[in-house]
N, CA, C and O atoms as a GROMACS GRO file, in nm:
protein
  652
    1MET      N    1   6.223  10.254   9.472
    1MET     CA    2   6.222  10.394   9.462
    1MET      C    3   6.348  10.458   9.572
    1MET      O    4   6.351  10.435   9.692
    2LEU      N    5   6.458  10.550   9.486
    2LEU     CA    6   6.527  10.598   9.571
    2LEU      C    7   6.478  10.726   9.642
    2LEU      O    8   6.411  10.807   9.577
    3SER      N    9   6.503  10.746   9.760
    3SER     CA   10   6.460  10.862   9.850
    3SER      C   11   6.539  10.962   9.797
    3SER      O   12   6.492  11.071   9.764
    4HIS      N   13   6.685  10.927   9.784
    4HIS     CA   14   6.746  11.069   9.765
    4HIS      C   15   6.878  11.063   9.667
    4HIS      O   16   6.970  10.985   9.693
    5VAL      N   17   6.880  11.131   9.578
    5VAL     CA   18   7.000  11.076   9.500
    5VAL      C   19   7.080  11.225   9.481
    5VAL      O   20   7.027  11.332   9.449
    6ASP      N   21   7.198  11.204   9.506
    6ASP     CA   22   7.260  11.350   9.530
    6ASP      C   23   7.348  11.356   9.390
    6ASP      O   24   7.444  11.279   9.377
    7THR      N   25   7.306  11.467   9.264
    7THR     CA   26   7.361  11.476   9.174
    7THR      C   27   7.526  11.528   9.203
    7THR      O   28   7.603  11.526   9.107
    8SER      N   29   7.568  11.566   9.318
    8SER     CA   30   7.726  11.588   9.319
    8SER      C   31   7.796  11.493   9.363
    8SER      O   32   7.917  11.511   9.381
    9LYS      N   33   7.725  11.348   9.395
    9LYS     CA   34   7.797  11.238   9.408
    9LYS      C   35   7.812  11.137   9.326
    9LYS      O   36   7.724  11.095   9.251
   10LYS      N   37   7.936  11.090   9.337
   10LYS     CA   38   7.978  10.971   9.222
   10LYS      C   39   8.078  10.839   9.315
   10LYS      O   40   8.140  10.843   9.421
   11THR      N   41   8.058  10.752   9.235
   11THR     CA   42   8.137  10.627   9.313
   11THR      C   43   8.192  10.582   9.188
   11THR      O   44   8.139  10.610   9.081
   12LEU      N   45   8.295  10.514   9.197
   12LEU     CA   46   8.357  10.417   9.134
   12LEU      C   47   8.387  10.291   9.179
   12LEU      O   48   8.426  10.290   9.296
   13ILE      N   49   8.380  10.150   9.107
   13ILE     CA   50   8.433  10.043   9.162
   13ILE      C   51   8.554  10.022   9.077
   13ILE      O   52   8.553  10.020   8.954
   14VAL      N   53   8.654  10.007   9.151
   14VAL     CA   54   8.810   9.951   9.070
   14VAL      C   55   8.793   9.804   9.100
   14VAL      O   56   8.796   9.765   9.216
   15PHE      N   57   8.781   9.741   9.023
   15PHE     CA   58   8.802   9.622   9.000
   15PHE      C   59   8.922   9.564   8.937
   15PHE      O   60   8.988   9.470   8.981
   16SER      N   61   8.944   9.630   8.830
   16SER     CA   62   9.063   9.590   8.722
   16SER      C   63   9.208   9.621   8.830
   16SER      O   64   9.219   9.698   8.926
   17GLY      N   65   9.295   9.537   8.774
   17GLY     CA   66   9.432   9.575   8.813
   17GLY      C   67   9.528   9.653   8.688
   17GLY      O   68   9.644   9.686   8.710
   18ASP      N   69   9.473   9.672   8.581
   18ASP     CA   70   9.540   9.698   8.473
   18ASP      C   71   9.549   9.847   8.457
   18ASP      O   72   9.456   9.928   8.465
   19PHE      N   73   9.675   9.869   8.433
   19PHE     CA   74   9.749   9.991   8.452
   19PHE      C   75   9.649  10.116   8.401
   19PHE      O   76   9.625  10.222   8.459
   20ASP      N   77   9.595  10.060   8.260
   20ASP     CA   78   9.545  10.166   8.180
   20ASP      C   79   9.384  10.200   8.249
   20ASP      O   80   9.338  10.313   8.265
   21ARG      N   81   9.315  10.070   8.285
   21ARG     CA   82   9.200  10.090   8.355
   21ARG      C   83   9.197  10.180   8.486
   21ARG      O   84   9.108  10.263   8.504
   22VAL      N   85   9.307  10.154   8.581
   22VAL     CA   86   9.303  10.233   8.706
   22VAL      C   87   9.332  10.352   8.635
   22VAL      O   88   9.236  10.428   8.639
   23PHE      N   89   9.415  10.390   8.581
   23PHE     CA   90   9.426  10.541   8.524
   23PHE      C   91   9.334  10.594   8.486
   23PHE      O   92   9.315  10.710   8.525
   24ALA      N   93   9.241  10.532   8.394
   24ALA     CA   94   9.122  10.586   8.357
   24ALA      C   95   9.042  10.616   8.482
   24ALA      O   96   8.995  10.729   8.491
   25ALA      N   97   9.024  10.545   8.559
   25ALA     CA   98   8.945  10.564   8.683
   25ALA      C   99   8.954  10.653   8.766
   25ALA      O  100   8.858  10.706   8.821
   26PHE      N  101   9.109  10.689   8.790
   26PHE     CA  102   9.152  10.824   8.819
   26PHE      C  103   9.143  10.938   8.750
   26PHE      O  104   9.110  11.038   8.813
   27ILE      N  105   9.162  10.946   8.651
   27ILE     CA  106   9.110  11.094   8.537
   27ILE      C  107   9.029  11.105   8.596
   27ILE      O  108   9.030  11.208   8.664
   28ILE      N  109   8.881  10.990   8.614
   28ILE     CA  110   8.715  11.038   8.611
   28ILE      C  111   8.717  11.086   8.741
   28ILE      O  112   8.657  11.193   8.756
   29ALA      N  113   8.778  11.030   8.855
   29ALA     CA  114   8.765  11.058   8.986
   29ALA      C  115   8.815  11.199   8.991
   29ALA      O  116   8.721  11.279   8.990
   30ASN      N  117   8.891  11.236   8.995
   30ASN     CA  118   8.968  11.364   8.977
   30ASN      C  119   8.904  11.456   8.894
   30ASN      O  120   8.900  11.573   8.933
   31GLY      N  121   8.856  11.428   8.793
   31GLY     CA  122   8.773  11.524   8.715
   31GLY      C  123   8.666  11.563   8.794
   31GLY      O  124   8.645  11.682   8.822
   32ALA      N  125   8.591  11.462   8.837
   32ALA     CA  126   8.467  11.476   8.887
   32ALA      C  127   8.499  11.556   9.044
   32ALA      O  128   8.422  11.644   9.082
   33ALA      N  129   8.615  11.517   9.124
   33ALA     CA  130   8.622  11.607   9.233
   33ALA      C  131   8.670  11.765   9.207
   33ALA      O  132   8.652  11.857   9.286
   34ALA      N  133   8.723  11.772   9.101
   34ALA     CA  134   8.774  11.908   9.057
   34ALA      C  135   8.652  11.997   8.990
   34ALA      O  136   8.657  12.117   8.961
   35MET      N  137   8.560  11.923   8.978
   35MET     CA  138   8.389  11.991   8.944
   35MET      C  139   8.344  12.023   9.082
   35MET      O  140   8.242  12.093   9.084
   36GLY      N  141   8.391  11.991   9.192
   36GLY     CA  142   8.324  11.981   9.305
   36GLY      C  143   8.226  11.878   9.353
   36GLY      O  144   8.145  11.898   9.443
   37ASP      N  145   8.241  11.772   9.289
   37ASP     CA  146   8.170  11.639   9.331
   37ASP      C  147   8.232  11.576   9.467
   37ASP      O  148   8.349  11.589   9.501
   38ASP      N  149   8.139  11.512   9.532
   38ASP     CA  150   8.200  11.406   9.639
   38ASP      C  151   8.222  11.280   9.574
   38ASP      O  152   8.126  11.212   9.538
   39VAL      N  153   8.356  11.238   9.555
   39VAL     CA  154   8.368  11.114   9.511
   39VAL      C  155   8.422  10.972   9.620
   39VAL      O  156   8.484  10.998   9.723
   40THR      N  157   8.395  10.848   9.585
   40THR     CA  158   8.431  10.729   9.641
   40THR      C  159   8.458  10.629   9.553
   40THR      O  160   8.384  10.584   9.465
   41MET      N  161   8.580  10.594   9.585
   41MET     CA  162   8.641  10.487   9.483
   41MET      C  163   8.669  10.349   9.584
   41MET      O  164   8.750  10.339   9.676
   42PHE      N  165   8.577  10.253   9.532
   42PHE     CA  166   8.582  10.154   9.614
   42PHE      C  167   8.663  10.010   9.555
   42PHE      O  168   8.592   9.927   9.497
   43PHE      N  169   8.769   9.989   9.567
   43PHE     CA  170   8.876   9.913   9.539
   43PHE      C  171   8.844   9.751   9.583
   43PHE      O  172   8.819   9.726   9.701
   44THR      N  173   8.846   9.668   9.503
   44THR     CA  174   8.822   9.529   9.538
   44THR      C  175   8.892   9.429   9.436
   44THR      O  176   8.898   9.464   9.318
   45PHE      N  177   8.937   9.328   9.468
   45PHE     CA  178   9.008   9.238   9.400
   45PHE      C  179   9.126   9.268   9.339
   45PHE      O  180   9.214   9.311   9.413
   46TRP      N  181   9.152   9.255   9.219
   46TRP     CA  182   9.280   9.324   9.164
   46TRP      C  183   9.304   9.458   9.148
   46TRP      O  184   9.410   9.493   9.097
   47GLY      N  185   9.213   9.549   9.186
   47GLY     CA  186   9.190   9.697   9.175
   47GLY      C  187   9.289   9.750   9.324
   47GLY      O  188   9.343   9.860   9.337
   48LEU      N  189   9.289   9.629   9.430
   48LEU     CA  190   9.343   9.673   9.550
   48LEU      C  191   9.504   9.702   9.523
   48LEU      O  192   9.569   9.775   9.598
   49ASN      N  193   9.566   9.631   9.394
   49ASN     CA  194   9.693   9.627   9.374
   49ASN      C  195   9.761   9.789   9.380
   49ASN      O  196   9.872   9.823   9.422
   50ALA      N  197   9.658   9.864   9.326
   50ALA     CA  198   9.670   9.989   9.278
   50ALA      C  199   9.737  10.079   9.433
   50ALA      O  200   9.838  10.149   9.435
   51LEU      N  201   9.656  10.051   9.536
   51LEU     CA  202   9.689  10.088   9.676
   51LEU      C  203   9.799  10.011   9.726
   51LEU      O  204   9.831  10.052   9.837
   52ARG      N  205   9.858   9.932   9.692
   52ARG     CA  206   9.965   9.863   9.765
   52ARG      C  207  10.092   9.927   9.779
   52ARG      O  208  10.137   9.974   9.674
   53LYS      N  209  10.156   9.940   9.876
   53LYS     CA  210  10.280  10.009   9.877
   53LYS      C  211  10.388   9.949   9.800
   53LYS      O  212  10.401   9.827   9.813
   54PRO      N  213  10.476  10.017   9.717
   54PRO     CA  214  10.571   9.983   9.638
   54PRO      C  215  10.668   9.863   9.696
   54PRO      O  216  10.711   9.767   9.631
   55THR      N  217  10.694   9.894   9.841
   55THR     CA  218  10.797   9.777   9.891
   55THR      C  219  10.714   9.683   9.974
   55THR      O  220  10.595   9.695  10.000
   56LYS      N  221  10.785   9.600  10.008
   56LYS     CA  222  10.734   9.447  10.044
   56LYS      C  223  10.719   9.489  10.211
   56LYS      O  224  10.822   9.509  10.275
   57GLN      N  225  10.598   9.500  10.271
   57GLN     CA  226  10.597   9.487  10.381
   57GLN      C  227  10.570   9.395  10.489
   57GLN      O  228  10.486   9.309  10.463
   58LYS      N  229  10.628   9.394  10.616
   58LYS     CA  230  10.660   9.256  10.709
   58LYS      C  231  10.516   9.241  10.759
   58LYS      O  232  10.482   9.318  10.848
   59VAL      N  233  10.436   9.162  10.718
   59VAL     CA  234  10.306   9.155  10.792
   59VAL      C  235  10.327   9.003  10.856
   59VAL      O  236  10.431   8.943  10.830
   60SER      N  237  10.224   8.940  10.942
   60SER     CA  238  10.219   8.821  10.958
   60SER      C  239  10.055   8.758  10.976
   60SER      O  240   9.962   8.829  11.014
   61GLY      N  241  10.044   8.644  10.947
   61GLY     CA  242   9.938   8.584  10.980
   61GLY      C  243   9.885   8.533  10.839
   61GLY      O  244   9.772   8.484  10.835
   62LYS      N  245   9.946   8.539  10.747
   62LYS     CA  246   9.884   8.501  10.582
   62LYS      C  247   9.920   8.366  10.583
   62LYS      O  248  10.011   8.316  10.649
   63THR      N  249   9.841   8.305  10.500
   63THR     CA  250   9.840   8.142  10.459
   63THR      C  251   9.932   8.131  10.349
   63THR      O  252   9.998   8.222  10.300
   64GLY      N  253   9.930   7.994  10.312
   64GLY     CA  254  10.055   7.974  10.240
   64GLY      C  255   9.988   8.028  10.075
   64GLY      O  256  10.069   8.067   9.991
   65LEU      N  257   9.869   8.026  10.050
   65LEU     CA  258   9.781   8.076   9.948
   65LEU      C  259   9.777   8.235   9.936
   65LEU      O  260   9.776   8.303   9.834
   66GLN      N  261   9.775   8.264  10.034
   66GLN     CA  262   9.800   8.447  10.061
   66GLN      C  263   9.940   8.482  10.047
   66GLN      O  264   9.973   8.580   9.982
   67LYS      N  265  10.017   8.415  10.099
   67LYS     CA  266  10.160   8.447  10.061
   67LYS      C  267  10.197   8.440   9.898
   67LYS      O  268  10.280   8.513   9.846
   68MET      N  269  10.135   8.357   9.840
   68MET     CA  270  10.184   8.316   9.683
   68MET      C  271  10.111   8.431   9.617
   68MET      O  272  10.178   8.483   9.527
   69PHE      N  273   9.994   8.485   9.636
   69PHE     CA  274   9.924   8.602   9.598
   69PHE      C  275  10.003   8.712   9.598
   69PHE      O  276  10.037   8.776   9.498
   70ALA      N  277  10.038   8.737   9.732
   70ALA     CA  278  10.130   8.858   9.739
   70ALA      C  279  10.245   8.853   9.681
   70ALA      O  280  10.312   8.956   9.683
   71ALA      N  281  10.287   8.764   9.631
   71ALA     CA  282  10.445   8.762   9.562
   71ALA      C  283  10.418   8.748   9.409
   71ALA      O  284  10.503   8.772   9.323
   72MET      N  285  10.296   8.710   9.387
   72MET     CA  286  10.263   8.752   9.210
   72MET      C  287  10.208   8.844   9.201
   72MET      O  288  10.212   8.889   9.087
   73MET      N  289  10.141   8.916   9.284
   73MET     CA  290  10.063   9.053   9.243
   73MET      C  291  10.166   9.170   9.251
   73MET      O  292  10.250   9.168   9.341
   74PRO      N  293  10.163   9.277   9.156
   74PRO     CA  294  10.225   9.389   9.158
   74PRO      C  295  10.180   9.467   9.268
   74PRO      O  296  10.068   9.463   9.321
   75ARG      N  297  10.279   9.539   9.299
   75ARG     CA  298  10.315   9.616   9.440
   75ARG      C  299  10.284   9.785   9.393
   75ARG      O  300  10.370   9.857   9.342
   76GLY      N  301  10.165   9.820   9.419
   76GLY     CA  302  10.147   9.980   9.353
   76GLY      C  303  10.160  10.007   9.229
   76GLY      O  304  10.219   9.926   9.157
   77PRO      N  305  10.116  10.109   9.185
   77PRO     CA  306  10.068  10.183   9.060
   77PRO      C  307  10.194  10.201   8.965
   77PRO      O  308  10.189  10.215   8.843
   78GLY      N  309  10.279  10.198   9.026
   78GLY     CA  310  10.395  10.186   8.918
   78GLY      C  311  10.448  10.046   8.850
   78GLY      O  312  10.531  10.038   8.760
   79LYS      N  313  10.368   9.919   8.925
   79LYS     CA  314  10.387   9.771   8.864
   79LYS      C  315  10.279   9.727   8.809
   79LYS      O  316  10.266   9.604   8.816
   80LEU      N  317  10.201   9.782   8.759
   80LEU     CA  318  10.065   9.770   8.699
   80LEU      C  319  10.098   9.731   8.545
   80LEU      O  320  10.182   9.793   8.479
   81ARG      N  321  10.015   9.614   8.489
   81ARG     CA  322  10.054   9.611   8.335
   81ARG      C  323   9.939   9.641   8.268
   81ARG      O  324   9.831   9.628   8.326
   82LEU      N  325   9.946   9.683   8.139
   82LEU     CA  326   9.826   9.721   8.079
   82LEU      C  327   9.750   9.602   8.035
   82LEU      O  328   9.800   9.491   8.014
   83SER      N  329   9.603   9.639   8.019
   83SER     CA  330   9.542   9.536   7.958
   83SER      C  331   9.555   9.476   7.863
   83SER      O  332   9.546   9.353   7.864
   84HIS      N  333   9.587   9.567   7.722
   84HIS     CA  334   9.626   9.528   7.608
   84HIS      C  335   9.740   9.548   7.555
   84HIS      O  336   9.786   9.651   7.605
   85MET      N  337   9.812   9.503   7.477
   85MET     CA  338   9.968   9.532   7.429
   85MET      C  339  10.065   9.543   7.533
   85MET      O  340  10.156   9.625   7.514
   86ASN      N  341  10.064   9.476   7.643
   86ASN     CA  342  10.165   9.477   7.761
   86ASN      C  343  10.292   9.454   7.712
   86ASN      O  344  10.382   9.506   7.779
   87PHE      N  345  10.337   9.373   7.584
   87PHE     CA  346  10.457   9.356   7.534
   87PHE      C  347  10.568   9.286   7.630
   87PHE      O  348  10.688   9.311   7.622
   88ALA      N  349  10.515   9.203   7.712
   88ALA     CA  350  10.628   9.169   7.830
   88ALA      C  351  10.661   9.259   7.919
   88ALA      O  352  10.777   9.257   7.959
   89GLY      N  353  10.586   9.340   7.960
   89GLY     CA  354  10.618   9.469   8.025
   89GLY      C  355  10.672   9.593   7.960
   89GLY      O  356  10.706   9.686   8.033
   90ALA      N  357  10.685   9.603   7.821
   90ALA     CA  358  10.752   9.715   7.780
   90ALA      C  359  10.644   9.808   7.757
   90ALA      O  360  10.673   9.927   7.740
   91GLY      N  361  10.487   9.759   7.752
   91GLY     CA  362  10.392   9.831   7.716
   91GLY      C  363  10.352   9.951   7.809
   91GLY      O  364  10.283  10.042   7.763
   92PRO      N  365  10.387   9.952   7.919
   92PRO     CA  366  10.346  10.034   8.051
   92PRO      C  367  10.473  10.132   8.031
   92PRO      O  368  10.440  10.250   8.046
   93VAL      N  369  10.584  10.116   8.006
   93VAL     CA  370  10.702  10.189   7.993
   93VAL      C  371  10.671  10.297   7.859
   93VAL      O  372  10.690  10.418   7.867
   94MET      N  373  10.623  10.233   7.742
   94MET     CA  374  10.588  10.317   7.643
   94MET      C  375  10.472  10.400   7.659
   94MET      O  376  10.455  10.504   7.595
   95PHE      N  377  10.393  10.354   7.743
   95PHE     CA  378  10.247  10.426   7.792
   95PHE      C  379  10.290  10.546   7.873
   95PHE      O  380  10.252  10.662   7.859
   96LYS      N  381  10.371  10.498   7.956
   96LYS     CA  382  10.410  10.624   8.051
   96LYS      C  383  10.520  10.741   7.952
   96LYS      O  384  10.548  10.856   7.985
   97SER      N  385  10.554  10.689   7.865
   97SER     CA  386  10.684  10.768   7.809
   97SER      C  387  10.582  10.847   7.727
   97SER      O  388  10.610  10.966   7.709
   98ALA      N  389  10.482  10.806   7.679
   98ALA     CA  390  10.399  10.893   7.583
   98ALA      C  391  10.322  10.976   7.659
   98ALA      O  392  10.301  11.088   7.613
   99MET      N  393  10.259  10.937   7.798
   99MET     CA  394  10.197  11.048   7.864
   99MET      C  395  10.293  11.156   7.926
   99MET      O  396  10.250  11.269   7.947
  100LYS      N  397  10.391  11.129   7.947
  100LYS     CA  398  10.490  11.211   7.991
  100LYS      C  399  10.527  11.344   7.866
  100LYS      O  400  10.538  11.463   7.895
  101ALA      N  401  10.537  11.300   7.768
  101ALA     CA  402  10.548  11.352   7.658
  101ALA      C  403  10.442  11.476   7.614
  101ALA      O  404  10.451  11.581   7.551
  102GLN      N  405  10.346  11.409   7.680
  102GLN     CA  406  10.217  11.514   7.629
  102GLN      C  407  10.158  11.579   7.796
  102GLN      O  408  10.048  11.621   7.831
  103ASN      N  409  10.270  11.564   7.860
  103ASN     CA  410  10.250  11.652   7.998
  103ASN      C  411  10.148  11.614   8.064
  103ASN      O  412  10.089  11.709   8.117
  104VAL      N  413  10.084  11.472   8.090
  104VAL     CA  414  10.000  11.410   8.131
  104VAL      C  415  10.024  11.378   8.299
  104VAL      O  416  10.136  11.332   8.322
  105MET      N  417   9.977  11.388   8.365
  105MET     CA  418  10.026  11.316   8.520
  105MET      C  419  10.066  11.190   8.513
  105MET      O  420  10.011  11.125   8.424
  106SER      N  421  10.136  11.140   8.571
  106SER     CA  422  10.145  11.008   8.613
  106SER      C  423  10.023  10.938   8.695
  106SER      O  424   9.931  11.000   8.746
  107LEU      N  425  10.039  10.810   8.697
  107LEU     CA  426   9.944  10.733   8.768
  107LEU      C  427   9.984  10.772   8.901
  107LEU      O  428   9.881  10.822   8.948
  108GLU      N  429  10.071  10.777   8.987
  108GLU     CA  430  10.117  10.800   9.106
  108GLU      C  431  10.078  10.954   9.160
  108GLU      O  432  10.028  10.987   9.268
  109GLU      N  433  10.125  11.039   9.040
  109GLU     CA  434  10.072  11.187   9.059
  109GLU      C  435   9.911  11.199   9.066
  109GLU      O  436   9.863  11.283   9.142
  110LEU      N  437   9.818  11.110   8.980
  110LEU     CA  438   9.665  11.114   8.987
  110LEU      C  439   9.625  11.094   9.150
  110LEU      O  440   9.556  11.170   9.218
  111ILE      N  441   9.687  10.972   9.187
  111ILE     CA  442   9.641  10.912   9.300
  111ILE      C  443   9.666  11.010   9.425
  111ILE      O  444   9.587  11.022   9.519
  112GLU      N  445   9.796  11.083   9.410
  112GLU     CA  446   9.808  11.188   9.503
  112GLU      C  447   9.725  11.288   9.478
  112GLU      O  448   9.670  11.324   9.582
  113SER      N  449   9.695  11.344   9.389
  113SER     CA  450   9.591  11.431   9.375
  113SER      C  451   9.433  11.401   9.402
  113SER      O  452   9.351  11.487   9.435
  114ALA      N  453   9.408  11.270   9.384
  114ALA     CA  454   9.289  11.255   9.430
  114ALA      C  455   9.277  11.258   9.598
  114ALA      O  456   9.184  11.310   9.660
  115GLN      N  457   9.399  11.185   9.660
  115GLN     CA  458   9.391  11.226   9.804
  115GLN      C  459   9.399  11.367   9.840
  115GLN      O  460   9.331  11.404   9.936
  116GLU      N  461   9.472  11.449   9.780
  116GLU     CA  462   9.454  11.609   9.787
  116GLU      C  463   9.319  11.644   9.800
  116GLU      O  464   9.276  11.689   9.907
  117GLN      N  465   9.239  11.625   9.692
  117GLN     CA  466   9.115  11.676   9.647
  117GLN      C  467   9.010  11.611   9.773
  117GLN      O  468   8.904  11.667   9.803
  118GLY      N  469   9.058  11.490   9.837
  118GLY     CA  470   8.947  11.439   9.964
  118GLY      C  471   8.885  11.330   9.894
  118GLY      O  472   8.786  11.285   9.952
  119ILE      N  473   8.919  11.269   9.770
  119ILE     CA  474   8.875  11.139   9.745
  119ILE      C  475   8.869  11.040   9.814
  119ILE      O  476   8.974  10.985   9.848
  120LYS      N  477   8.744  10.993   9.852
  120LYS     CA  478   8.802  10.878   9.954
  120LYS      C  479   8.802  10.728   9.895
  120LYS      O  480   8.712  10.673   9.832
  121PHE      N  481   8.933  10.675   9.936
  121PHE     CA  482   8.963  10.544   9.893
  121PHE      C  483   8.914  10.439  10.001
  121PHE      O  484   8.967  10.420  10.110
  122VAL      N  485   8.796  10.373   9.949
  122VAL     CA  486   8.795  10.234  10.024
  122VAL      C  487   8.828  10.086   9.969
  122VAL      O  488   8.823  10.051   9.851
  123ALA      N  489   8.861  10.006  10.077
  123ALA     CA  490   8.899   9.878  10.035
  123ALA      C  491   8.808   9.786  10.074
  123ALA      O  492   8.752   9.792  10.183
  124CYS      N  493   8.785   9.690   9.986
  124CYS     CA  494   8.678   9.589  10.020
  124CYS      C  495   8.749   9.481  10.114
  124CYS      O  496   8.848   9.421  10.072
  125THR      N  497   8.712   9.463  10.209
  125THR     CA  498   8.755   9.393  10.328
  125THR      C  499   8.738   9.223  10.300
  125THR      O  500   8.801   9.142  10.368
  126MET      N  501   8.667   9.190  10.216
  126MET     CA  502   8.656   9.056  10.203
  126MET      C  503   8.766   9.049  10.056
  126MET      O  504   8.832   8.945  10.060
  127SER      N  505   8.785   9.103   9.979
  127SER     CA  506   8.868   9.088   9.900
  127SER      C  507   8.998   9.088   9.931
  127SER      O  508   9.085   9.026   9.868
  128MET      N  509   9.020   9.167  10.044
  128MET     CA  510   9.144   9.163  10.113
  128MET      C  511   9.175   9.046  10.208
  128MET      O  512   9.291   9.016  10.235
  129ASP      N  513   9.085   8.992  10.250
  129ASP     CA  514   9.076   8.868  10.289
  129ASP      C  515   9.101   8.741  10.225
  129ASP      O  516   9.159   8.644  10.272
  130VAL      N  517   9.049   8.756  10.108
  130VAL     CA  518   9.052   8.626  10.013
  130VAL      C  519   9.197   8.640   9.956
  130VAL      O  520   9.262   8.536   9.953
  131MET      N  521   9.251   8.745   9.913
  131MET     CA  522   9.364   8.774   9.885
  131MET      C  523   9.500   8.777   9.964
  131MET      O  524   9.608   8.752   9.909
  132GLY      N  525   9.488   8.808  10.096
  132GLY     CA  526   9.550   8.804  10.214
  132GLY      C  527   9.631   8.942  10.209
  132GLY      O  528   9.748   8.954  10.248
  133ILE      N  529   9.554   9.040  10.158
  133ILE     CA  530   9.603   9.181  10.180
  133ILE      C  531   9.586   9.236  10.299
  133ILE      O  532   9.469   9.243  10.338
  134LYS      N  533   9.678   9.281  10.375
  134LYS     CA  534   9.657   9.358  10.497
  134LYS      C  535   9.697   9.489  10.497
  134LYS      O  536   9.787   9.542  10.431
  135PRO      N  537   9.602   9.547  10.599
  135PRO     CA  538   9.591   9.700  10.604
  135PRO      C  539   9.742   9.741  10.593
  135PRO      O  540   9.766   9.832  10.514
  136GLU      N  541   9.825   9.697  10.649
  136GLU     CA  542   9.951   9.783  10.637
  136GLU      C  543  10.039   9.739  10.521
  136GLU      O  544  10.158   9.769  10.520
  137GLU      N  545   9.986   9.670  10.428
  137GLU     CA  546  10.042   9.694  10.277
  137GLU      C  547   9.975   9.818  10.194
  137GLU      O  548  10.017   9.869  10.091
  138LEU      N  549   9.873   9.846  10.261
  138LEU     CA  550   9.805   9.959  10.170
  138LEU      C  551   9.868  10.103  10.209
  138LEU      O  552   9.927  10.129  10.314
  139ILE      N  553   9.843  10.190  10.102
  139ILE     CA  554   9.883  10.318  10.100
  139ILE      C  555   9.808  10.385  10.270
  139ILE      O  556   9.721  10.328  10.336
  140ASP      N  557   9.862  10.491  10.296
  140ASP     CA  558   9.778  10.535  10.412
  140ASP      C  559   9.655  10.637  10.353
  140ASP      O  560   9.667  10.711  10.256
  141GLY      N  561   9.562  10.625  10.418
  141GLY     CA  562   9.429  10.714  10.395
  141GLY      C  563   9.314  10.628  10.344
  141GLY      O  564   9.201  10.667  10.314
  142VAL      N  565   9.365  10.495  10.338
  142VAL     CA  566   9.243  10.407  10.322
  142VAL      C  567   9.170  10.365  10.418
  142VAL      O  568   9.210  10.335  10.530
  143GLU      N  569   9.013  10.358  10.361
  143GLU     CA  570   8.900  10.317  10.453
  143GLU      C  571   8.895  10.179  10.424
  143GLU      O  572   8.924  10.149  10.309
  144TYR      N  573   8.859  10.067  10.519
  144TYR     CA  574   8.809   9.929  10.529
  144TYR      C  575   8.700   9.918  10.517
  144TYR      O  576   8.653   9.935  10.630
  145VAL      N  577   8.585   9.890  10.417
  145VAL     CA  578   8.456   9.852  10.444
  145VAL      C  579   8.407   9.711  10.397
  145VAL      O  580   8.488   9.628  10.354
  146GLY      N  581   8.324   9.695  10.403
  146GLY     CA  582   8.247   9.563  10.356
  146GLY      C  583   8.150   9.635  10.197
  146GLY      O  584   8.142   9.755  10.171
  147VAL      N  585   8.095   9.536  10.125
  147VAL     CA  586   8.000   9.589  10.005
  147VAL      C  587   7.898   9.653  10.048
  147VAL      O  588   7.848   9.736   9.972
  148ALA      N  589   7.829   9.630  10.201
  148ALA     CA  590   7.697   9.709  10.204
  148ALA      C  591   7.739   9.850  10.253
  148ALA      O  592   7.651   9.936  10.251
  149SER      N  593   7.847   9.880  10.291
  149SER     CA  594   7.882  10.013  10.305
  149SER      C  595   7.884  10.100  10.174
  149SER      O  596   7.814  10.200  10.164
  150TYR      N  597   7.971  10.053  10.072
  150TYR     CA  598   7.990  10.096   9.936
  150TYR      C  599   7.880  10.112   9.889
  150TYR      O  600   7.854  10.225   9.847
  151LEU      N  601   7.775  10.003   9.879
  151LEU     CA  602   7.644  10.028   9.816
  151LEU      C  603   7.536  10.138   9.883
  151LEU      O  604   7.446  10.199   9.824
  152GLY      N  605   7.568  10.143  10.000
  152GLY     CA  606   7.489  10.278  10.072
  152GLY      C  607   7.525  10.390  10.000
  152GLY      O  608   7.441  10.470   9.957
  153GLU      N  609   7.679  10.404   9.981
  153GLU     CA  610   7.723  10.532   9.905
  153GLU      C  611   7.644  10.511   9.784
  153GLU      O  612   7.549  10.588   9.778
  154ALA      N  613   7.654  10.428   9.682
  154ALA     CA  614   7.592  10.426   9.560
  154ALA      C  615   7.498  10.434   9.556
  154ALA      O  616   7.469  10.505   9.460
  155ASP      N  617   7.391  10.394   9.620
  155ASP     CA  618   7.259  10.447   9.631
  155ASP      C  619   7.220  10.608   9.661
  155ASP      O  620   7.112  10.664   9.644
  156GLU      N  621   7.321  10.648   9.700
  156GLU     CA  622   7.275  10.829   9.688
  156GLU      C  623   7.362  10.868   9.583
  156GLU      O  624   7.359  10.990   9.572
  157ALA      N  625   7.439  10.814   9.499
  157ALA     CA  626   7.501  10.882   9.378
  157ALA      C  627   7.451  10.886   9.257
  157ALA      O  628   7.397  10.786   9.209
  158ASN      N  629   7.461  10.986   9.197
  158ASN     CA  630   7.373  10.969   9.048
  158ASN      C  631   7.473  10.919   8.955
  158ASN      O  632   7.440  10.917   8.836
  159VAL      N  633   7.597  10.875   8.989
  159VAL     CA  634   7.700  10.819   8.873
  159VAL      C  635   7.772  10.708   8.944
  159VAL      O  636   7.866  10.736   9.019
  160ASN      N  637   7.736  10.594   8.926
  160ASN     CA  638   7.839  10.459   8.965
  160ASN      C  639   7.895  10.408   8.874
  160ASN      O  640   7.816  10.367   8.789
  161LEU      N  641   8.009  10.391   8.851
  161LEU     CA  642   8.111  10.335   8.774
  161LEU      C  643   8.181  10.180   8.783
  161LEU      O  644   8.204  10.145   8.899
  162PHE      N  645   8.208  10.112   8.710
  162PHE     CA  646   8.238  10.006   8.721
  162PHE      C  647   8.378   9.968   8.610
  162PHE      O  648   8.373   9.952   8.488
  163VAL      N  649   8.487   9.960   8.691
  163VAL     CA  650   8.603   9.993   8.639
  163VAL      C  651   8.730   9.876   8.632
  163VAL      O  652   8.839   9.906   8.583
   0.00000   0.00000   0.00000
């Protein structure tokens, strides 16, 4: 039995690196923060790509496999693919165009809004190690934790989502 569940605390695990799924996670997180909730987003595996800086960063200490991962993975939210109907890269362009026509914030703007609202971004250090992602490759303001830290926050939250 949980000793204390905070109905104003929400957590999201961002596992997917697909544009539409990451977009949905940020819509939910921003909405919860706008309602006054304390929000933590835990980025793991492919979800870490949403936090990557769009330009290549000079880092050392990567293995050959980690260098291959880095070269193949998208850098930042602007390079993420759609989970369905990617159309050889044209899908995200069409999706972004449709969003703009409806005055919907871009993913980059949603990330900025999340930071402004104090949403906590935490990156899974184990996933970072496996994939060879170094802290200097991620945007500013990210915390680096293990799964136990995330689970501690999730134990206190009344909503925990896996995206």
